[in-house]
N, CA and C atoms as an extended XYZ file, in Angstrom:
570
Properties=species:S:1:pos:R:3:atomname:S:1:resname:S:1:resid:I:1 pbc="F F F"
N        -4.077      -18.017      -14.826 N   UNK     1
C        -2.955      -18.163      -13.909 CA  UNK     1
C        -3.502      -18.012      -12.482 C   UNK     1
N        -3.166      -18.918      -11.603 N   UNK     2
C        -3.606      -18.871      -10.210 CA  UNK     2
C        -2.926      -17.715       -9.484 C   UNK     2
N        -3.572      -17.199       -8.445 N   UNK     3
C        -3.039      -16.043       -7.705 CA  UNK     3
C        -1.641      -16.335       -7.140 C   UNK     3
N        -1.428      -17.541       -6.611 N   UNK     4
C        -0.099      -17.875       -6.064 CA  UNK     4
C         0.963      -17.772       -7.152 C   UNK     4
N         0.671      -18.308       -8.327 N   UNK     5
C         1.620      -18.247       -9.433 CA  UNK     5
C         1.889      -16.796       -9.846 C   UNK     5
N         0.842      -15.973       -9.882 N   UNK     6
C         1.024      -14.565      -10.253 CA  UNK     6
C         1.882      -13.838       -9.226 C   UNK     6
N         1.646      -14.064       -7.935 N   UNK     7
C         2.432      -13.401       -6.892 CA  UNK     7
C         3.888      -13.831       -6.983 C   UNK     7
N         4.132      -15.125       -7.175 N   UNK     8
C         5.507      -15.614       -7.275 CA  UNK     8
C         6.213      -15.088       -8.529 C   UNK     8
N         5.458      -14.889       -9.598 N   UNK     9
C         6.030      -14.424      -10.856 CA  UNK     9
C         6.174      -12.894      -10.888 C   UNK     9
N         5.431      -12.201      -10.055 N   UNK    10
C         5.462      -10.736      -10.003 CA  UNK    10
C         6.703      -10.277       -9.238 C   UNK    10
N         7.753      -10.009       -9.955 N   UNK    11
C         9.014       -9.558       -9.381 CA  UNK    11
C         9.268       -8.113       -9.795 C   UNK    11
N        10.264       -7.488       -9.212 N   UNK    12
C        10.671       -6.149       -9.632 CA  UNK    12
C        11.640       -6.284      -10.804 C   UNK    12
N        11.099       -6.182      -12.002 N   UNK    13
C        11.921       -6.274      -13.215 CA  UNK    13
C        12.498       -4.909      -13.525 C   UNK    13
N        13.776       -4.898      -13.921 N   UNK    14
C        14.453       -3.639      -14.190 CA  UNK    14
C        15.069       -3.571      -15.592 C   UNK    14
N        14.916       -4.637      -16.359 N   UNK    15
C        15.383       -4.650      -17.751 CA  UNK    15
C        14.247       -5.197      -18.604 C   UNK    15
N        14.005       -4.536      -19.737 N   UNK    16
C        12.845       -4.832      -20.562 CA  UNK    16
C        13.225       -4.887      -22.041 C   UNK    16
N        12.352       -5.485      -22.831 N   UNK    17
C        12.434       -5.351      -24.287 CA  UNK    17
C        11.736       -4.028      -24.602 C   UNK    17
N        12.531       -2.989      -24.730 N   UNK    18
C        11.992       -1.638      -24.870 CA  UNK    18
C        11.107       -1.483      -26.095 C   UNK    18
N        11.385       -2.243      -27.138 N   UNK    19
C        10.601       -2.112      -28.366 CA  UNK    19
C         9.311       -2.945      -28.344 C   UNK    19
N         9.055       -3.683      -27.264 N   UNK    20
C         7.805       -4.444      -27.136 CA  UNK    20
C         6.741       -3.493      -26.585 C   UNK    20
N         5.925       -2.978      -27.471 N   UNK    21
C         4.956       -1.928      -27.132 CA  UNK    21
C         3.966       -2.371      -26.057 C   UNK    21
N         3.630       -1.439      -25.194 N   UNK    22
C         2.533       -1.593      -24.230 CA  UNK    22
C         1.524       -0.508      -24.594 C   UNK    22
N         0.351       -0.911      -25.012 N   UNK    23
C        -0.632        0.049      -25.519 CA  UNK    23
C        -1.242        0.892      -24.396 C   UNK    23
N        -1.763        2.032      -24.775 N   UNK    24
C        -2.485        2.882      -23.819 CA  UNK    24
C        -3.695        2.122      -23.279 C   UNK    24
N        -4.351        1.331      -24.118 N   UNK    25
C        -5.491        0.539      -23.641 CA  UNK    25
C        -5.066       -0.432      -22.547 C   UNK    25
N        -3.907       -1.061      -22.701 N   UNK    26
C        -3.398       -1.960      -21.658 CA  UNK    26
C        -3.112       -1.180      -20.381 C   UNK    26
N        -2.494       -0.023      -20.500 N   UNK    27
C        -2.224        0.798      -19.311 CA  UNK    27
C        -3.524        1.204      -18.629 C   UNK    27
N        -4.524        1.557      -19.410 N   UNK    28
C        -5.835        1.921      -18.839 CA  UNK    28
C        -6.461        0.724      -18.111 C   UNK    28
N        -6.350       -0.461      -18.691 N   UNK    29
C        -6.876       -1.666      -18.042 CA  UNK    29
C        -6.153       -1.932      -16.719 C   UNK    29
N        -4.844       -1.705      -16.695 N   UNK    30
C        -4.071       -1.901      -15.460 CA  UNK    30
C        -4.480       -0.886      -14.403 C   UNK    30
N        -4.628        0.372      -14.806 N   UNK    31
C        -5.062        1.400      -13.858 CA  UNK    31
C        -6.463        1.097      -13.343 C   UNK    31
N        -7.298        0.510      -14.181 N   UNK    32
C        -8.638        0.146      -13.725 CA  UNK    32
C        -8.574       -0.868      -12.582 C   UNK    32
N        -7.579       -1.750      -12.603 N   UNK    33
C        -7.389       -2.679      -11.474 CA  UNK    33
C        -7.027       -1.905      -10.211 C   UNK    33
N        -6.187       -0.894      -10.351 N   UNK    34
C        -5.868       -0.037       -9.217 CA  UNK    34
C        -7.085        0.717       -8.716 C   UNK    34
N        -7.884        1.195       -9.641 N   UNK    35
C        -9.116        1.929       -9.291 CA  UNK    35
C       -10.061        1.072       -8.476 C   UNK    35
N       -10.135       -0.205       -8.784 N   UNK    36
C       -11.061       -1.100       -8.103 CA  UNK    36
C       -10.500       -1.666       -6.795 C   UNK    36
N        -9.274       -1.316       -6.462 N   UNK    37
C        -8.645       -1.805       -5.228 CA  UNK    37
C        -9.155       -1.038       -4.019 C   UNK    37
N        -8.897       -1.588       -2.848 N   UNK    38
C        -9.321       -0.952       -1.603 CA  UNK    38
C        -8.694        0.439       -1.461 C   UNK    38
N        -9.434        1.333       -0.798 N   UNK    39
C        -8.970        2.694       -0.550 CA  UNK    39
C        -9.397        3.100        0.855 C   UNK    39
N        -8.463        3.658        1.630 N   UNK    40
C        -8.771        4.078        2.993 CA  UNK    40
C        -9.949        5.049        2.986 C   UNK    40
N       -10.935        4.759        3.797 N   UNK    41
C       -12.162        5.547        3.894 CA  UNK    41
C       -12.879        5.701        2.554 C   UNK    41
N       -12.495        4.886        1.578 N   UNK    42
C       -13.029        4.933        0.219 CA  UNK    42
C       -12.918        6.322       -0.415 C   UNK    42
N       -11.884        7.070       -0.018 N   UNK    43
C       -11.700        8.420       -0.562 CA  UNK    43
C       -11.225        8.413       -2.012 C   UNK    43
N       -10.512        7.374       -2.411 N   UNK    44
C       -10.049        7.237       -3.785 CA  UNK    44
C        -9.268        8.464       -4.276 C   UNK    44
N        -8.184        8.824       -3.572 N   UNK    45
C        -7.435       10.018       -3.934 CA  UNK    45
C        -6.387        9.819       -5.025 C   UNK    45
N        -6.262        8.601       -5.541 N   UNK    46
C        -5.208        8.348       -6.520 CA  UNK    46
C        -5.606        8.805       -7.919 C   UNK    46
N        -4.643        9.399       -8.589 N   UNK    47
C        -4.779        9.792       -9.994 CA  UNK    47
C        -3.537        9.252      -10.715 C   UNK    47
N        -3.586        9.202      -12.031 N   UNK    48
C        -2.530        8.532      -12.785 CA  UNK    48
C        -2.160        9.310      -14.043 C   UNK    48
N        -0.891        9.244      -14.388 N   UNK    49
C        -0.396        9.710      -15.684 CA  UNK    49
C         0.141        8.476      -16.392 C   UNK    49
N        -0.292        8.282      -17.641 N   UNK    50
C         0.125        7.128      -18.427 CA  UNK    50
C         1.110        7.580      -19.499 C   UNK    50
N         2.118        6.761      -19.732 N   UNK    51
C         3.080        7.090      -20.780 CA  UNK    51
C         3.521        5.823      -21.500 C   UNK    51
N         3.449        5.868      -22.818 N   UNK    52
C         3.981        4.772      -23.618 CA  UNK    52
C         4.675        5.291      -24.875 C   UNK    52
N         5.062        6.556      -24.857 N   UNK    53
C         5.782        7.056      -26.020 CA  UNK    53
C         7.138        7.611      -25.602 C   UNK    53
N         8.081        7.524      -26.528 N   UNK    54
C         9.505        7.714      -26.233 CA  UNK    54
C         9.833        9.046      -25.544 C   UNK    54
N         9.336       10.147      -26.040 N   UNK    55
C         9.714       11.451      -25.474 CA  UNK    55
C         9.306       11.560      -24.002 C   UNK    55
N         8.091       11.177      -23.696 N   UNK    56
C         7.637       11.251      -22.305 CA  UNK    56
C         8.376       10.212      -21.457 C   UNK    56
N         8.565        8.995      -21.985 N   UNK    57
C         9.303        7.969      -21.246 CA  UNK    57
C        10.717        8.437      -20.913 C   UNK    57
N        11.346        9.134      -21.852 N   UNK    58
C        12.697        9.648      -21.630 CA  UNK    58
C        12.705       10.663      -20.493 C   UNK    58
N        11.725       11.530      -20.444 N   UNK    59
C        11.626       12.526      -19.361 CA  UNK    59
C        11.404       11.839      -18.012 C   UNK    59
N        10.599       10.801      -17.999 N   UNK    60
C        10.358       10.071      -16.753 CA  UNK    60
C        11.631        9.355      -16.318 C   UNK    60
N        12.256        8.630      -17.244 N   UNK    61
C        13.470        7.877      -16.937 CA  UNK    61
C        14.550        8.781      -16.329 C   UNK    61
N        14.668        9.986      -16.836 N   UNK    62
C        15.701       10.918      -16.366 CA  UNK    62
C        15.494       11.353      -14.922 C   UNK    62
N        14.315       11.102      -14.378 N   UNK    63
C        13.997       11.600      -13.034 CA  UNK    63
C        13.697       10.494      -12.015 C   UNK    63
N        14.144        9.277      -12.319 N   UNK    64
C        13.951        8.172      -11.379 CA  UNK    64
C        15.270        7.458      -11.129 C   UNK    64
N        15.360        6.769       -9.989 N   UNK    65
C        16.535        5.985       -9.633 CA  UNK    65
C        16.221        4.500       -9.724 C   UNK    65
N        17.251        3.714       -9.981 N   UNK    66
C        17.074        2.274      -10.190 CA  UNK    66
C        17.965        1.476       -9.250 C   UNK    66
N        17.423        0.455       -8.593 N   UNK    67
C        18.166       -0.616       -7.920 CA  UNK    67
C        19.260       -0.103       -6.982 C   UNK    67
N        18.865        0.417       -5.856 N   UNK    68
C        19.809        1.015       -4.897 CA  UNK    68
C        20.916        0.061       -4.457 C   UNK    68
N        20.641       -1.225       -4.371 N   UNK    69
C        21.673       -2.178       -3.942 CA  UNK    69
C        22.716       -2.453       -5.022 C   UNK    69
N        22.404       -2.170       -6.263 N   UNK    70
C        23.361       -2.390       -7.354 CA  UNK    70
C        24.128       -1.086       -7.575 C   UNK    70
N        25.139       -0.882       -6.755 N   UNK    71
C        25.841        0.404       -6.677 CA  UNK    71
C        26.493        0.852       -7.983 C   UNK    71
N        26.952       -0.073       -8.809 N   UNK    72
C        27.620        0.326      -10.047 CA  UNK    72
C        26.737        0.120      -11.279 C   UNK    72
N        25.416        0.215      -11.067 N   UNK    73
C        24.466        0.090      -12.167 CA  UNK    73
C        23.547        1.295      -12.141 C   UNK    73
N        23.532        2.071      -13.202 N   UNK    74
C        22.757        3.306      -13.250 CA  UNK    74
C        21.365        3.120      -13.828 C   UNK    74
N        20.981        1.892      -14.020 N   UNK    75
C        19.675        1.610      -14.596 CA  UNK    75
C        19.820        1.012      -15.974 C   UNK    75
N        18.711        0.617      -16.546 N   UNK    76
C        18.772       -0.056      -17.837 CA  UNK    76
C        19.251        0.875      -18.947 C   UNK    76
N        20.095        0.349      -19.841 N   UNK    77
C        20.551        1.166      -20.969 CA  UNK    77
C        19.438        1.316      -22.005 C   UNK    77
N        19.608        2.251      -22.903 N   UNK    78
C        18.675        2.406      -24.022 CA  UNK    78
C        18.529        1.049      -24.705 C   UNK    78
N        17.297        0.678      -25.007 N   UNK    79
C        17.003       -0.627      -25.587 CA  UNK    79
C        16.495       -1.621      -24.556 C   UNK    79
N        16.779       -1.360      -23.266 N   UNK    80
C        16.323       -2.229      -22.176 CA  UNK    80
C        15.470       -1.464      -21.168 C   UNK    80
N        15.036       -0.289      -21.550 N   UNK    81
C        14.216        0.531      -20.658 CA  UNK    81
C        12.741        0.139      -20.784 C   UNK    81
N        11.932        0.528      -19.817 N   UNK    82
C        10.504        0.194      -19.885 CA  UNK    82
C         9.853        0.789      -21.129 C   UNK    82
N         8.883        0.065      -21.667 N   UNK    83
C         8.119        0.570      -22.809 CA  UNK    83
C         7.043        1.542      -22.353 C   UNK    83
N         6.730        1.509      -21.051 N   UNK    84
C         5.655        2.357      -20.537 CA  UNK    84
C         5.864        2.631      -19.052 C   UNK    84
N         5.162        3.662      -18.603 N   UNK    85
C         5.168        4.014      -17.174 CA  UNK    85
C         3.759        4.396      -16.743 C   UNK    85
N         3.490        4.142      -15.487 N   UNK    86
C         2.300        4.667      -14.828 CA  UNK    86
C         2.802        5.469      -13.642 C   UNK    86
N         2.472        6.748      -13.625 N   UNK    87
C         2.849        7.597      -12.496 CA  UNK    87
C         1.638        7.705      -11.586 C   UNK    87
N         1.829        7.336      -10.327 N   UNK    88
C         0.738        7.395       -9.346 CA  UNK    88
C         0.835        8.706       -8.581 C   UNK    88
N        -0.278        9.400       -8.524 N   UNK    89
C        -0.354       10.697       -7.860 CA  UNK    89
C        -1.409       10.654       -6.768 C   UNK    89
N        -1.174       11.419       -5.720 N   UNK    90
C        -2.190       11.631       -4.698 CA  UNK    90
C        -2.820       12.990       -4.921 C   UNK    90
N        -4.128       13.029       -5.051 N   UNK    91
C        -4.854       14.288       -5.239 CA  UNK    91
C        -5.048       14.913       -3.866 C   UNK    91
N        -4.268       15.951       -3.562 N   UNK    92
C        -4.293       16.563       -2.226 CA  UNK    92
C        -5.580       17.327       -1.947 C   UNK    92
N        -6.384       17.574       -2.976 N   UNK    93
C        -7.690       18.196       -2.738 CA  UNK    93
C        -8.715       17.174       -2.258 C   UNK    93
N        -8.411       15.900       -2.445 N   UNK    94
C        -9.280       14.840       -1.927 CA  UNK    94
C        -8.787       14.396       -0.553 C   UNK    94
N        -7.472       14.209       -0.420 N   UNK    95
C        -6.883       13.783        0.852 CA  UNK    95
C        -5.427       14.209        0.905 C   UNK    95
N        -5.000       14.697        2.050 N   UNK    96
C        -3.596       15.077        2.238 CA  UNK    96
C        -2.731       13.859        2.551 C   UNK    96
N        -3.363       12.721        2.868 N   UNK    97
C        -2.632       11.537        3.269 CA  UNK    97
C        -3.246       10.316        2.584 C   UNK    97
N        -2.518        9.736        1.643 N   UNK    98
C        -3.054        8.586        0.925 CA  UNK    98
C        -2.860        7.280        1.687 C   UNK    98
N        -2.225        7.350        2.840 N   UNK    99
C        -1.975        6.212        3.714 CA  UNK    99
C        -1.275        5.111        2.914 C   UNK    99
N        -1.955        4.043        2.615 N   UNK   100
C        -1.366        2.905        1.905 CA  UNK   100
C        -2.063        2.630        0.582 C   UNK   100
N        -2.954        3.486        0.177 N   UNK   101
C        -3.702        3.271       -1.067 CA  UNK   101
C        -2.780        2.975       -2.255 C   UNK   101
N        -1.700        3.732       -2.371 N   UNK   102
C        -0.840        3.581       -3.544 CA  UNK   102
C        -0.137        2.224       -3.570 C   UNK   102
N         0.201        1.667       -2.416 N   UNK   103
C         0.809        0.338       -2.375 CA  UNK   103
C        -0.167       -0.745       -2.791 C   UNK   103
N        -1.399       -0.630       -2.304 N   UNK   104
C        -2.432       -1.610       -2.671 CA  UNK   104
C        -2.716       -1.527       -4.170 C   UNK   104
N        -2.904       -0.324       -4.673 N   UNK   105
C        -3.205       -0.146       -6.091 CA  UNK   105
C        -2.033       -0.596       -6.967 C   UNK   105
N        -0.811       -0.283       -6.545 N   UNK   106
C         0.364       -0.672       -7.327 CA  UNK   106
C         0.472       -2.192       -7.420 C   UNK   106
N         0.205       -2.890       -6.333 N   UNK   107
C         0.254       -4.349       -6.371 CA  UNK   107
C        -0.806       -4.899       -7.333 C   UNK   107
N        -1.996       -4.326       -7.309 N   UNK   108
C        -3.044       -4.767       -8.241 CA  UNK   108
C        -2.613       -4.534       -9.685 C   UNK   108
N        -2.019       -3.388       -9.953 N   UNK   109
C        -1.543       -3.053      -11.300 CA  UNK   109
C        -0.470       -4.042      -11.743 C   UNK   109
N         0.473       -4.332      -10.860 N   UNK   110
C         1.561       -5.240      -11.226 CA  UNK   110
C         1.088       -6.683      -11.390 C   UNK   110
N         0.124       -7.099      -10.589 N   UNK   111
C        -0.441       -8.437      -10.788 CA  UNK   111
C        -1.165       -8.516      -12.132 C   UNK   111
N        -1.853       -7.453      -12.499 N   UNK   112
C        -2.497       -7.400      -13.809 CA  UNK   112
C        -1.482       -7.446      -14.935 C   UNK   112
N        -0.354       -6.766      -14.750 N   UNK   113
C         0.714       -6.808      -15.749 CA  UNK   113
C         1.258       -8.233      -15.876 C   UNK   113
N         1.458       -8.889      -14.747 N   UNK   114
C         1.961      -10.261      -14.740 CA  UNK   114
C         1.016      -11.185      -15.497 C   UNK   114
N        -0.274      -11.019      -15.264 N   UNK   115
C        -1.275      -11.841      -15.933 CA  UNK   115
C        -1.197      -11.684      -17.454 C   UNK   115
N        -0.775      -10.510      -17.916 N   UNK   116
C        -0.692      -10.223      -19.349 CA  UNK   116
C         0.684      -10.543      -19.940 C   UNK   116
N         1.558      -11.185      -19.158 N   UNK   117
C         2.892      -11.514      -19.651 CA  UNK   117
C         3.860      -10.355      -19.603 C   UNK   117
N         3.483       -9.315      -18.889 N   UNK   118
C         4.340       -8.148      -18.712 CA  UNK   118
C         4.968       -8.196      -17.322 C   UNK   118
N         5.825       -7.255      -17.049 N   UNK   119
C         6.412       -7.120      -15.723 CA  UNK   119
C         6.581       -5.660      -15.416 C   UNK   119
N         6.975       -5.384      -14.208 N   UNK   120
C         7.145       -3.990      -13.835 CA  UNK   120
C         7.983       -3.831      -12.592 C   UNK   120
N         8.093       -2.602      -12.180 N   UNK   121
C         8.864       -2.267      -10.988 CA  UNK   121
C         8.280       -1.003      -10.378 C   UNK   121
N         7.969       -1.076       -9.078 N   UNK   122
C         7.548        0.120       -8.347 CA  UNK   122
C         8.796        0.925       -8.015 C   UNK   122
N         8.790        2.179       -8.370 N   UNK   123
C         9.954        3.040       -8.141 CA  UNK   123
C         9.542        4.205       -7.256 C   UNK   123
N        10.230        4.316       -6.114 N   UNK   124
C         9.951        5.415       -5.189 CA  UNK   124
C        11.109        6.409       -5.131 C   UNK   124
N        12.231        6.083       -5.778 N   UNK   125
C        13.352        7.017       -5.855 CA  UNK   125
C        13.087        7.923       -7.049 C   UNK   125
N        12.495        9.069       -6.748 N   UNK   126
C        12.008        9.978       -7.789 CA  UNK   126
C        12.461       11.399       -7.456 C   UNK   126
N        12.999       12.092       -8.428 N   UNK   127
C        13.264       13.527       -8.269 CA  UNK   127
C        11.934       14.219       -8.576 C   UNK   127
N        11.117       14.299       -7.536 N   UNK   128
C         9.714       14.683       -7.702 CA  UNK   128
C         9.533       16.076       -8.289 C   UNK   128
N        10.270       17.048       -7.798 N   UNK   129
C        10.072       18.404       -8.325 CA  UNK   129
C        10.521       18.489       -9.786 C   UNK   129
N        11.594       17.787      -10.132 N   UNK   130
C        12.065       17.790      -11.525 CA  UNK   130
C        11.071       17.071      -12.437 C   UNK   130
N        10.521       15.946      -11.960 N   UNK   131
C         9.544       15.215      -12.767 CA  UNK   131
C         8.267       16.033      -12.930 C   UNK   131
N         7.837       16.667      -11.855 N   UNK   132
C         6.636       17.513      -11.938 CA  UNK   132
C         6.832       18.632      -12.958 C   UNK   132
N         8.002       19.215      -12.947 N   UNK   133
C         8.300       20.290      -13.905 CA  UNK   133
C         8.353       19.740      -15.338 C   UNK   133
N         9.026       18.606      -15.526 N   UNK   134
C         9.176       18.023      -16.860 CA  UNK   134
C         7.829       17.650      -17.476 C   UNK   134
N         6.888       17.205      -16.635 N   UNK   135
C         5.589       16.759      -17.146 CA  UNK   135
C         4.475       17.766      -16.876 C   UNK   135
N         4.854       18.924      -16.338 N   UNK   136
C         3.880       19.975      -16.031 CA  UNK   136
C         2.739       19.449      -15.145 C   UNK   136
N         3.138       18.806      -14.036 N   UNK   137
C         2.168       18.256      -13.085 CA  UNK   137
C         1.816       19.340      -12.069 C   UNK   137
N         0.557       19.596      -11.909 N   UNK   138
C         0.063       20.612      -10.993 CA  UNK   138
C         0.494       20.313       -9.562 C   UNK   138
N         0.732       21.358       -8.784 N   UNK   139
C         1.098       21.184       -7.370 CA  UNK   139
C        -0.037       20.568       -6.560 C   UNK   139
N        -1.211       20.504       -7.123 N   UNK   140
C        -2.337       19.830       -6.478 CA  UNK   140
C        -2.040       18.341       -6.248 C   UNK   140
N        -1.176       17.768       -7.112 N   UNK   141
C        -0.900       16.337       -7.088 CA  UNK   141
C         0.466       16.040       -6.492 C   UNK   141
N         0.493       15.099       -5.558 N   UNK   142
C         1.747       14.622       -4.978 CA  UNK   142
C         2.176       13.370       -5.750 C   UNK   142
N         3.399       13.372       -6.247 N   UNK   143
C         3.915       12.188       -6.940 CA  UNK   143
C         4.242       11.143       -5.876 C   UNK   143
N         3.632        9.956       -5.998 N   UNK   144
C         3.797        8.897       -5.001 CA  UNK   144
C         4.725        7.786       -5.477 C   UNK   144
N         4.489        7.284       -6.657 N   UNK   145
C         5.274        6.183       -7.226 CA  UNK   145
C         5.320        6.315       -8.743 C   UNK   145
N         6.346        5.758       -9.305 N   UNK   146
C         6.404        5.537      -10.747 CA  UNK   146
C         6.466        4.026      -10.920 C   UNK   146
N         5.590        3.492      -11.753 N   UNK   147
C         5.600        2.063      -12.048 CA  UNK   147
C         6.096        1.887      -13.478 C   UNK   147
N         7.242        1.221      -13.612 N   UNK   148
C         7.779        0.884      -14.923 CA  UNK   148
C         7.058       -0.368      -15.403 C   UNK   148
N         6.692       -0.394      -16.680 N   UNK   149
C         5.952       -1.530      -17.244 CA  UNK   149
C         6.583       -1.920      -18.585 C   UNK   149
N         6.692       -3.216      -18.813 N   UNK   150
C         7.184       -3.697      -20.097 CA  UNK   150
C         7.289       -5.198      -20.119 C   UNK   150
N         7.791       -5.704      -21.230 N   UNK   151
C         8.045       -7.139      -21.352 CA  UNK   151
C         9.416       -7.407      -20.734 C   UNK   151
N         9.474       -8.207      -19.657 N   UNK   152
C        10.751       -8.417      -18.965 CA  UNK   152
C        11.817       -9.048      -19.865 C   UNK   152
N        13.034       -8.524      -19.711 N   UNK   153
C        14.178       -9.045      -20.456 CA  UNK   153
C        15.144       -9.752      -19.518 C   UNK   153
N        14.827       -9.793      -18.255 N   UNK   154
C        15.745      -10.413      -17.310 CA  UNK   154
C        15.060      -11.527      -16.536 C   UNK   154
N        15.869      -12.412      -16.038 N   UNK   155
C        15.376      -13.485      -15.183 CA  UNK   155
C        15.584      -13.060      -13.740 C   UNK   155
N        14.539      -13.205      -12.937 N   UNK   156
C        14.621      -12.905      -11.510 CA  UNK   156
C        14.383      -14.210      -10.756 C   UNK   156
N        15.289      -14.524       -9.841 N   UNK   157
C        15.247      -15.766       -9.092 CA  UNK   157
C        15.112      -15.445       -7.605 C   UNK   157
N        14.256      -16.196       -6.933 N   UNK   158
C        14.103      -16.051       -5.478 CA  UNK   158
C        15.033      -17.043       -4.795 C   UNK   158
N        15.785      -16.556       -3.819 N   UNK   159
C        16.650      -17.398       -3.003 CA  UNK   159
C        16.238      -17.255       -1.552 C   UNK   159
N        16.412      -18.311       -0.777 N   UNK   160
C        16.222      -18.184        0.669 CA  UNK   160
C        17.331      -17.306        1.228 C   UNK   160
N        16.971      -16.491        2.189 N   UNK   161
C        17.943      -15.637        2.870 CA  UNK   161
C        19.047      -16.515        3.437 C   UNK   161
N        20.288      -16.140        3.211 N   UNK   162
C        21.366      -16.964        3.756 CA  UNK   162
C        21.540      -16.692        5.253 C   UNK   162
N        22.298      -17.511        5.944 N   UNK   163
C        22.413      -17.398        7.411 CA  UNK   163
C        22.898      -16.038        7.915 C   UNK   163
N        23.628      -15.276        7.091 N   UNK   164
C        24.094      -13.960        7.555 CA  UNK   164
C        22.987      -12.908        7.555 C   UNK   164
N        21.820      -13.249        6.971 N   UNK   165
C        20.669      -12.348        7.014 CA  UNK   165
C        20.699      -11.213        6.010 C   UNK   165
N        21.574      -11.271        5.009 N   UNK   166
C        21.695      -10.196        4.033 CA  UNK   166
C        20.492      -10.207        3.084 C   UNK   166
N        19.741       -9.123        3.066 N   UNK   167
C        18.541       -9.016        2.226 CA  UNK   167
C        18.818       -8.358        0.874 C   UNK   167
N        20.046       -7.951        0.618 N   UNK   168
C        20.361       -7.234       -0.618 CA  UNK   168
C        20.253       -8.148       -1.840 C   UNK   168
N        19.512       -7.667       -2.842 N   UNK   169
C        19.444       -8.394       -4.104 CA  UNK   169
C        20.755       -8.182       -4.849 C   UNK   169
N        21.026       -9.064       -5.805 N   UNK   170
C        22.295       -9.013       -6.529 CA  UNK   170
C        22.137       -9.682       -7.889 C   UNK   170
N        23.122       -9.458       -8.746 N   UNK   171
C        23.152      -10.088      -10.067 CA  UNK   171
C        24.386      -10.960      -10.176 C   UNK   171
N        24.190      -12.136      -10.787 N   UNK   172
C        25.336      -13.019      -10.975 CA  UNK   172
C        26.020      -12.701      -12.306 C   UNK   172
N        27.027      -13.492      -12.655 N   UNK   173
C        27.831      -13.222      -13.859 CA  UNK   173
C        27.026      -13.378      -15.156 C   UNK   173
N        25.875      -14.063      -15.101 N   UNK   174
C        25.008      -14.192      -16.272 CA  UNK   174
C        23.880      -13.152      -16.254 C   UNK   174
N        23.983      -12.168      -15.361 N   UNK   175
C        23.002      -11.080      -15.217 CA  UNK   175
C        21.645      -11.572      -14.709 C   UNK   175
N        21.621      -12.741      -14.065 N   UNK   176
C        20.401      -13.215      -13.409 CA  UNK   176
C        20.274      -12.443      -12.108 C   UNK   176
N        19.109      -11.895      -11.884 N   UNK   177
C        18.840      -11.064      -10.700 CA  UNK   177
C        18.347      -11.975       -9.565 C   UNK   177
N        19.054      -11.980       -8.445 N   UNK   178
C        18.723      -12.831       -7.294 CA  UNK   178
C        18.126      -11.981       -6.173 C   UNK   178
N        17.013      -12.468       -5.617 N   UNK   179
C        16.319      -11.749       -4.551 CA  UNK   179
C        16.186      -12.680       -3.343 C   UNK   179
N        16.899      -12.382       -2.246 N   UNK   180
C        16.772      -13.213       -1.049 CA  UNK   180
C        15.463      -12.929       -0.315 C   UNK   180
N        14.798      -13.986        0.110 N   UNK   181
C        13.548      -13.870        0.867 CA  UNK   181
C        13.676      -14.656        2.167 C   UNK   181
N        13.097      -14.103        3.215 N   UNK   182
C        13.038      -14.815        4.494 CA  UNK   182
C        12.130      -16.035        4.334 C   UNK   182
N        12.378      -17.078        5.118 N   UNK   183
C        11.535      -18.268        5.045 CA  UNK   183
C        10.207      -17.976        5.741 C   UNK   183
N         9.197      -18.757        5.415 N   UNK   184
C         7.885      -18.616        6.034 CA  UNK   184
C         7.983      -18.803        7.540 C   UNK   184
N         8.768      -19.791        7.982 N   UNK   185
C         8.886      -20.032        9.419 CA  UNK   185
C         9.566      -18.865       10.135 C   UNK   185
N        10.376      -18.096        9.445 N   UNK   186
C        11.034      -16.947       10.069 CA  UNK   186
C        10.127      -15.740       10.242 C   UNK   186
N         9.028      -15.690        9.497 N   UNK   187
C         8.182      -14.494        9.595 CA  UNK   187
C         6.910      -14.705       10.384 C   UNK   187
N         6.551      -15.952       10.661 N   UNK   188
C         5.377      -16.224       11.488 CA  UNK   188
C         5.869      -16.392       12.914 C   UNK   188
N         5.447      -15.488       13.795 N   UNK   189
C         5.993      -15.492       15.161 CA  UNK   189
C         4.981      -15.951       16.195 C   UNK   189
N         3.802      -16.274       15.810 N   UNK   190
C         2.845      -16.722       16.802 CA  UNK   190
C         1.665      -17.406       16.203 C   UNK   190
């Protein structure tokens, strides 16, 4: 798959075939893509927790928020939840400031998921202290992102931003997820 196709196909999926297993080996391969990504000052402060089993996934799910623009949707129901998660942590003994490392690594991980026919969603709405307690995460590590991973169960469509400039994503009556994007000519200013 060409990089352009992977980027266009890499959307924030929020509904999955929960019973479509994602192996620990696949999660390790995805994290390896993050490991090989650029890191500010090459400090490499990112660490990861992998989960692909129900009990741990349930604890993670209970401590994250889904789709802020979809006000009357509390997230995917049982059966449509991610089959796996990757929790990205910053090791504060290596660096107190991960700058943008986690965004770069997360994009690499999600592109790798796309290449494998999977999808995911970067989640930053996290009840961090509750998740740390639930998973017994040392205070040495700062929770940065949770990446949901699985086989997508929803269709995500890109639309051009309409003239009113509303960037909010939405779902139509067939549960197709629409994501408005600015045009290329609108973002290049010089």
